[in-house]
N, C-alpha and C positions, 0 to 999 in steps of 0.2 A: 654468844650463846647459841646462835644458830648453827655455827661451826662445830660447837661441842655436841650438840644433839646430832647432827649429821654424822659426825665421826662415831658417836656411840652406836647409832643404827648400822653404820657400815661394818664396825668391828664385831657387833653382836651377830649380824648376819653371816660374816666370814667365819666367826668362831663356831656358830652352830653347824655351818656347812662342814667344817673340819672335823667336828665331833661326831658326824653321822657314821654309823657303822656300815652303811651301803651308800651307793651313790645317790646324790640328790636326784638326778634324772629318773633312776629306777623307782623311787618313792613316787614320783610324779606319774609314771606310767602304771604303776599299781593302783593309785588313787583313781584312774579314770576306769578301772575295772569295777568300781562302786556304782551302784544306781544313783543317779544324781537327784537331789531334792531341790525344789524352788526356794530361792531365798529372796526376800524384798524387805525394804525398811529405809528409814531415814538415816542419813549419814552427815553428822554435823562435825565441824572442827572449830576450835578456837585457835586463831592465829593472829598475825600482825601484818599491816600494811604501812610502810614508812613509819614504824614504831608504834603505830596506833592499834589497840586491840580491835579485832573484828571477828564476827561469827561467819564461817563459810557453811551455807546450808545446801543439802543436797539429798537426792533420792536415788536408790540404786536397786536393780534387779539382776538375778543371775542364778547361777547353779552351783550347789554345795556337793563336792565329791568327797566329803568327810576329811581327808587329808589336805585338800586344796579347794579353793573357791575361784570361780571366774565371774566377774560382775561388769555391768555397764551402768554408768551413773550420770546424772545431770546436776551441775553445781552452779551456785551463783552467790554473789556478796556485793554489798554496796557500802561505802564509808565516805563520810565528809569530815575533812579536817577543818574545824572551825577556826583555828588559829591561822593557817596558812591560806584558807579559802580554796583548798584543793578538794576535788571529787574523783573517788575511784569506784568503778563498777566493773565487775568481772562476770563472765558467763561462759561455761565450757562443759563439754562432753568428756567423759573419762572412761578408760578401761582399767579395771583393777584386778590384780591376782592376789591371792591370800595362800600362805603356806603355814600349816599348822605344826609348829614344833613339839608342842605338847598338848595332849587332849585326854581329859577323863571326864566323867559325868559332871563333876562340879567345875572343873578348871579348863581353860584354854589359853595357850600363848601363841599368837599368830604374828607372823611377818606380812606386812602389806607392801605392795609395789603398785603405784598408780601412774599412768601418763595420760594426759588430757590435751584437748585442743579446743580453743575458743577465742573470745574477743575480750579487750580491755577498753573501756571508754574512760578516758582520762580528761580531766580538767585541771590544768596546772597553771597557777598564778605565778607570773615572772616577777622578778624584783622590781621592775619598773611598773608593775600594776596591770599589765596586760595578761589576758587569759589565753592559753594555748589549748585548744581542743583538739583531740585526737582519738582514732580507734585503731588499735594495734592488735595483732595476733598474739596470743599467749600460748605456750606449750608448757604447761606445769608438769614436773616430774618429781615424785615424792615417795618416800618410803618411811615406814614407821613400825613400831612394836606395840602390840595390843594385847591386854590381858583381860579375860572374862571369867566371872564367877556366877554360877547358876544358884539364884536364891531360892527359887521355886521350880517346879516342873516346867513351866512355860516361860519364865521370866528370870533375867539375870542382869547384873551391872558389869560395865566395862570402863576401861580407861587405858590410855596409851600416849605415847610421844613420838614425834617424828620430824622430818625436815623436808621442805619443798623447795625445789629450784625451778626458776622460770628460765627456760631455754632461750627465750626472747628477751633482748636487753631493753632496759628503761621502761619496764612495765611494773615494777616495784612489787612483785608478787613472790620473790623469793623469801623464805621465812622458815622458822620453826613452827610446829603446831602441837597442840595436845587435844585429847578426846576425853569426854565424860559422858556417860549415857547409860540407857537401859537397852536390853536385848530381848527380843522375842524369838523363841526356839520354834520355828515352824516345823521341824521334824517331829517334835512332840505333839504339836497340834495335829499334824497329819496321821500320826499313830493313833491318837485318840479319837479323831473322826472315822478312820477305818474300822476301829474296834466297836463304835457305836453303830455304824452303818451296816455291820454284819448281821 
């Protein structure tokens, strides 16, 4: 399943690049001509560690240039495998870029790319009953596709799928993921604030 989602994201990304009427780099350069708006929020993902469902919780801050977004985030999760008596704890910092393939007032379709660095605290029970405690570096690399629908002026809903690969072996962090949640549109809040303050 993880490979299927990873392949979907890869071919979707390549297909969208191919279908562009101008070069990808040109649209990124044009995006930086826009005045950035501040963006902040919670960034949660539903994923798996050793086949066990887990919630990865995070918070991110960054700048929105309309066509693209650049963010920094802090993420963590913890899970205990009651059957095997294993424990997994992850904590990492991440840089994330977003490219908006499609954007209207109501709808957005976004490609995300993220790379992080952090630690994995692992407690693994061996077949002989001994526990192996270790702290390892993790370098998670992930990409996904996210869709957003604006319900009201300031609030929307979003959902997406993606895949994450851990560049460091034996950290059990490679997996597919999906997201479901609410979105606050800070650009509309800023416009409303500016119109009231005048």
